[in-house]
Structures are given as structure tokens and as C-alpha cells.
C-alpha positions in Angstrom: 13.4 139.6 81.1 16.7 138.2 82.4 18.2 140.4 85.1 21.9 140.4 86.0 22.6 139.8 89.7 26.0 140.9 91.0 27.2 139.4 94.3 30.6 138.6 95.7 32.4 139.1 92.4 30.0 136.9 90.5 27.3 137.6 87.9 24.2 135.4 87.4 21.0 135.7 85.6 17.5 135.8 87.1 14.3 135.7 85.1 12.2 138.5 86.4 9.6 141.2 85.8 10.9 144.7 86.1 9.0 147.9 87.0 11.1 150.9 86.1 10.8 153.7 88.6 10.0 157.3 87.9 12.5 160.2 88.1 14.9 159.6 91.0 13.6 156.1 91.5 15.4 152.8 90.7 12.4 150.7 90.1 11.7 147.1 91.2 12.7 143.6 90.1 10.0 141.0 90.9 10.0 137.2 90.7 7.5 134.5 91.5 8.3 131.9 94.1 8.0 129.1 91.6 10.5 130.8 89.3 12.8 131.7 92.1 12.9 128.4 93.9 16.6 129.0 94.5 16.2 132.8 94.9 19.4 134.4 96.0 20.7 131.2 97.5 17.5 130.4 99.5 15.0 127.7 98.6 11.2 127.8 99.3 10.2 124.8 101.4 6.9 124.1 103.3 8.3 125.6 106.5 9.6 128.8 104.7 12.7 130.0 102.9 15.7 128.0 103.8 19.5 128.0 103.2 21.1 124.9 104.7 19.8 124.4 108.2 18.7 128.1 108.5 15.0 128.9 107.7 12.9 132.0 107.7 9.4 130.9 108.7 6.8 131.3 106.0 4.7 133.6 108.2 7.6 135.9 108.8 8.5 136.0 105.1 4.8 136.6 104.2 4.6 139.6 106.5 7.9 141.1 105.3 7.1 140.5 101.7 3.5 141.7 101.8 1.9 138.3 101.0 -1.3 137.0 102.4 -1.5 135.5 105.9 -1.2 132.0 104.5 2.1 132.7 103.0 3.4 133.1 99.5 1.5 131.5 96.6 2.8 130.5 93.2 1.2 133.6 91.7 2.6 136.1 94.2 5.4 138.4 93.1 8.5 138.9 95.3 10.4 142.1 95.3 14.1 141.0 95.1 15.3 144.0 97.1 12.8 143.3 99.9 13.8 139.6 99.9 17.5 140.6 100.2 16.6 142.6 103.3 14.8 139.7 104.8 18.0 137.6 104.4 20.4 140.3 105.9 21.5 141.8 102.7 21.4 145.1 101.0 20.3 145.5 97.4 20.8 148.2 94.8 18.5 148.0 91.8 18.7 149.4 88.3 15.5 148.1 86.8 15.9 150.1 83.6 19.2 148.4 82.8 18.3 145.1 84.4 21.0 145.0 87.1 20.8 144.1 90.8 23.8 144.3 93.1 23.7 142.5 96.5 25.9 142.5 99.5 25.7 141.9 103.3 24.2 144.6 105.4 26.6 146.0 108.0 25.0 144.1 110.8 25.6 140.7 109.0 29.1 141.5 107.6 31.7 138.9 108.4 33.9 141.3 110.3 31.1 141.8 112.8 31.4 138.1 113.7 35.1 138.7 114.5 34.1 141.3 117.1 32.3 138.6 119.1 35.1 137.0 121.2 32.8 134.2 122.4 31.8 133.0 118.9 32.8 129.4 118.0 34.9 130.7 115.1 36.0 133.9 116.8 39.0 135.4 115.0 38.6 133.3 111.9 39.7 135.3 108.9 37.1 135.7 106.1 38.1 133.4 103.2 38.6 134.7 99.7 39.5 132.9 96.5 41.0 135.0 93.7 42.8 134.4 90.4 46.2 135.2 89.2 47.0 136.6 85.8 46.6 133.2 84.3 43.2 132.5 85.9 44.5 130.1 88.5 42.6 130.4 91.8 44.2 130.6 95.2 42.0 130.7 98.3 43.4 132.0 101.6 42.1 128.8 103.2 44.5 126.9 100.8 47.4 128.2 102.9 46.4 126.8 106.3 49.4 125.6 108.2 51.4 128.7 107.1 51.7 132.2 108.3 50.2 134.5 105.6 50.6 138.2 105.0 48.2 139.6 102.5 49.4 142.8 100.8 46.7 144.8 98.9 48.1 147.2 96.3 47.0 148.7 93.0 48.5 150.0 89.7 47.0 153.4 90.5 49.0 153.6 93.7 52.7 154.3 94.3 52.8 151.2 96.4 53.3 149.3 93.1 57.0 150.2 93.5 57.1 148.1 96.7 56.3 144.8 95.0 59.9 143.7 94.5 60.7 144.3 98.2 57.6 142.4 99.2 58.6 139.5 96.9 62.0 139.5 98.6 60.4 139.1 102.0 58.5 136.0 100.8 61.7 134.5 99.4 63.6 135.3 102.6 61.0 133.8 105.0 59.2 131.1 102.9 61.2 128.2 104.4 60.1 129.3 107.9 56.5 128.6 107.1 55.5 132.0 105.6 53.7 132.9 102.5 53.2 136.4 101.1 50.1 137.0 99.0 49.8 140.2 96.9 46.4 141.3 95.7 46.0 144.0 93.0 42.8 146.0 93.5 42.5 146.7 89.8 39.3 146.6 87.7 41.4 145.9 84.7 44.0 143.0 85.1 46.1 144.4 82.3 46.9 147.5 84.4 48.5 145.3 87.1 50.4 142.9 84.8 53.5 145.0 84.1 54.1 145.6 87.8 53.5 141.9 88.7 55.8 140.8 86.0 58.5 143.3 87.0 58.4 142.3 90.6 58.9 138.6 89.9 59.0 136.2 92.8 57.3 132.9 93.6 54.5 134.1 95.9 50.8 134.1 94.8 50.2 137.4 92.9 46.4 137.7 92.7 43.9 140.1 91.1 40.7 141.4 92.7 38.9 143.0 89.7 35.6 143.1 91.5 36.6 144.3 95.0 35.9 141.0 96.7 38.8 141.1 99.1 38.3 144.8 99.6 34.7 144.2 100.6 35.4 141.2 102.9 38.0 143.2 104.9 36.6 146.7 104.4 39.8 147.9 102.8 39.6 151.7 102.5 42.9 152.4 100.7 46.1 150.8 99.6 48.7 149.8 100.6 47.0 147.7 103.2 48.4 144.6 104.9 46.8 142.0 107.2 48.2 138.8 108.7 46.6 135.3 109.1 48.1 132.6 111.3 48.5 128.9 110.6 45.1 128.2 112.1 43.4 130.7 109.8 42.9 133.4 112.5 43.3 137.1 111.7 46.1 138.2 114.0 46.7 141.6 112.4 43.7 143.5 111.0 44.1 145.8 108.0 47.1 147.9 108.6 49.0 150.5 106.4 52.5 149.1 105.9 55.1 149.6 103.3 58.1 147.6 102.2 60.3 150.6 101.1 60.5 154.3 102.1 60.0 155.5 98.6 57.1 157.7 99.6 57.8 158.1 103.3 57.6 161.9 103.0 54.0 161.5 102.1 52.8 158.6 104.2 55.1 159.0 107.2 55.6 155.3 107.5 58.9 153.6 108.4 59.2 150.5 106.3 62.1 149.1 108.3 60.0 148.9 111.4 57.1 147.4 109.6 59.3 144.7 108.1 60.9 144.1 111.5 57.5 143.4 112.9 56.7 141.0 110.1 60.0 139.1 110.6 59.4 138.9 114.4 56.0 137.4 113.8 57.3 134.8 111.4 60.3 133.8 113.4 58.9 134.0 117.0 55.2 133.7 116.5 54.6 137.1 118.2 52.2 139.2 116.1 52.4 142.2 118.4 48.7 142.3 119.0 46.4 140.1 121.2 43.0 138.9 120.3 41.4 141.9 122.1 43.7 144.3 120.2 42.6 142.8 116.9 39.0 143.3 117.7 39.6 146.8 118.9 41.4 147.8 115.7 38.9 146.1 113.3 36.9 148.6 111.2 33.7 146.8 110.1 31.8 148.7 107.3 28.7 150.8 107.8 25.6 150.3 105.6 26.8 153.3 103.5 30.1 151.6 103.0 28.2 148.6 101.7 25.9 150.7 99.5 29.0 152.4 98.0 30.4 149.0 97.1 27.1 148.0 95.5 27.1 151.3 93.5 30.7 150.6 92.4 29.8 147.1 91.4 27.0 148.3 89.1 29.3 151.1 87.8 32.0 148.6 86.9 29.5 146.2 85.3 28.0 149.0 83.2 31.5 150.2 82.2 32.4 146.8 81.0 29.1 146.7 79.0 30.0 149.9 77.3 27.5 152.1 79.1 30.0 154.6 80.1 27.8 157.5 81.0 25.5 155.4 83.2 28.6 153.8 84.8 30.1 157.2 85.7 26.9 158.1 87.6 27.1 155.0 89.8 30.8 155.5 90.4 30.2 159.1 91.5 27.3 157.9 93.7 29.7 155.4 95.4 32.0 158.4 96.3 29.0 160.3 97.7 27.9 157.4 99.9 31.3 156.7 101.4 33.7 159.7 100.9 36.4 158.0 102.9 36.6 154.9 100.7 39.7 156.0 98.8 40.1 152.5 97.2 36.7 152.9 95.5 37.0 156.6 94.6 40.6 156.6 93.4 40.4 153.0 92.0 37.6 154.0 89.6 39.0 157.3 88.4 40.3 155.8 85.2 36.9 154.4 84.5 35.5 157.9 84.8 38.2 159.3 82.5 40.1 160.9 85.4 43.8 160.6 86.2 44.4 158.7 89.5 47.8 160.5 89.7 46.4 163.9 88.7 44.6 166.8 90.2 41.4 164.9 91.1 43.4 162.6 93.3 45.1 165.6 95.1 41.7 167.2 95.5 40.5 164.0 97.1 43.5 164.0 99.5 42.8 167.7 100.4 39.1 167.0 101.0 39.8 164.1 103.3 42.5 165.9 105.2 40.2 169.0 105.7 37.6 166.7 107.2 40.0 164.9 109.5 39.7 161.5 107.6 43.0 159.6 107.7 44.3 158.5 104.3 46.7 156.0 105.8 45.8 153.9 108.9 48.9 152.3 110.4 48.5 150.4 113.7 50.5 151.7 116.6 52.2 148.6 117.9 55.1 148.2 115.4 55.9 151.9 114.9 58.1 152.0 118.0 60.0 148.9 117.0 63.8 149.1 117.3 65.6 148.1 114.1 69.2 147.5 113.5 69.2 149.1 110.1 68.8 152.8 109.7 65.8 153.6 107.4 66.5 155.2 104.0 66.0 158.9 103.8 62.5 160.1 102.7 62.0 161.1 99.1 62.3 164.7 98.4 60.1 166.8 96.1 62.0 165.6 93.1 61.4 162.0 94.0 65.1 161.2 94.8 66.2 159.1 97.7 64.8 155.9 99.2 65.2 154.1 95.9 62.8 156.4 94.1 64.8 156.4 90.8 63.6 159.9 89.9 59.9 159.1 90.4 57.6 162.0 91.0 55.5 162.3 94.1 52.5 162.3 91.8 53.1 158.6 91.6 51.8 158.2 95.1 
């Protein structure tokens, strides 16, 4: 049968044999070397399995994959999950429904490479290409030569109200070599459209329906901002920043100081953090973070295929694997029939606070910035002040 393989926001088909597991088991997906000559991006050559100039010797692959001492033959079957592990990836398999989700293991995640200060590409920001509402792709690497601030937000977060203010920052600073990129972490692009249209602006406004950006940068919640310099280096790791004080009473973040730090970086080139600071504040994912993303990928795929009950099970499993991943848990509430502004969300907040898990993760360097403008007052319980326009705190 044809099995759907989900990886890095893309779906492909793999002709395979499936062995459904028993109760509590996911089963196996098996392919023959001849049929999987390009299996998961690797090709079988005389010396072993290769991708570009990197090869896994045939003898090593044979031992790991349970083949004979002379290596894999055309009639041997390869377990796709085992093969993924051989190439530094994790796999989650649903043999019954014919779905496999793949992603890098924690040890081979791109952010781990940034922790190695001696690596040739140390500090290089992971590249991501995402579409806008019209399907036009923009890659972060397309913006080399400019300072770039990436703002991750979502329609299920009160940070959607900050979009006009972020757009204004882009317009103010664009002629100084700066580009703002907003990225909506929404499984359904339609949910983000009204907020993008209302914000206007000329900056790239992109959609991450499959969690690609969130996975590459291990974004645990929104709003999250990170900065990339003209050479493509990550000079500010994921940081909780806001562009207005609409919800300051809930997040405790002074937007005036955050924006002052942004302007200082654009106008003077001083990001406020050195290379060692960036490495110290990076939060690479754990294997459970990665497994949670695989479970969410299968859940979203099944939801789009109309398998609602099965989808809900995977989305709940994602929350169990990585309870601190608010972007996954809250971002998929609508798919499970829950209200991301309702009691389940406040229950999630209470759970994390009780366990000492921070919901917002602002970096310390900019919070002591002196600013010339006094910050707007925080919103009160009725949602007034700070430009709230009568919005309820439930919107946060």
C-alpha cells in the first residue's frame, strides 16, 4: 500500500508493506531496498546508504537493520522507523492508517549545531521557507543583507492585536536595512487571514500551517521573536516580546523597552547579546519535544483527512509528551473542539504555573532598557487601557 510520510511540512508517498500492531502498538512500515532506492532522502550504493557525500557503511546498516552479515539484499525488508533512527531521525508510525511522521532526533537538531561555537557555520540561523496567504514563498535566506526580526504569532493568541504595531516598526525601519517577518502558527490559514488583512503593511506575512518554523526554532509559545543579522546569523534566540502593552497585566512585558532594543539593534548594530549569550539562551528540543511534534503532525494530517477521533488522540498524546509546549497544546485546541480562549486554556496556564513552567520566556538584556516614552498603563480586568478597545483578558 502507499503510506503517507510527513516530514518538514511536506507529505510524500512511499510504497510499503504494513504490519499493524496489537493493542497499544503502532505497528511497522516495511520497504525493500530496491523499492526504497531513495528511502527518506538516502540512496543505496555499493558502499552503503548515502546522502550527498555522507554514507552509512553497508555493514553498519546491516547490523542496525537486522540484515545478514553481507548487507541488505533486494529481498530484505527495511523497517522505516529503524532506518530513520539510523539516519539521526525519530519516527512515529500509524500502520493502521498508513502514516509515518519523521523529524530530527534531539541530538541532530539544527539548534544543537548552533551550540558548537567552533563549527564552521556557528551561529547560522536555520533556514525556513513559508508561504503567504497567496501561496508565495519567502525563505529567511532570501533576506540576506538585511537585519530580520521574525515575529511568531497566532490567531488563537491575543498577540494578534500587536500585528499593526509590528507592521509600523517595519515601515519605520525598512529604509535602514531592516525587514520584519510575521509568521502565523495556524493550522488553518483562514483563521489568520482577517488579522493579517487588518494589520496591513508591506512586510512578509507568512503562514506556518505545519509547524515548520516552530520545529526548527523549538518555539514553545507565542508571541516569540528572534533576530537574524545581515550575514544570516542568529543574534537573538527566541524571546518573548510584544509590540503593545495590551496584555501587560498578564505577561508582565514592557513593549516600549522591547521596541527600544529592536531600534537600537537596527540603527547601531548592537543586538544586546554576544555569541556566547545566544548559545546560553538557546533552548534546543528534547526527544520528547520532537515526539510531540510528530504526534501533532499526524493529528493535524488525520484531522484534515476527516478522521477527527483519531486526530484528537494524537493531539492529546502530543500534550502528554511535552506538557510545556503551549504552541502545540493551545494551537490544536480548535481541532479538538476546545476553545483556545476558554476554560481549557486557563486550566493549561494553571497547570504550568503550578509546575513552575514559564508561559512567557523574555530574555533579560532588554528589560532594563531606558526609554524616553512612558509605557502605556496595563490593561485592567475589563480590558481597558493600553489600546485594548474593550477586549477581554480571555483574548490573551
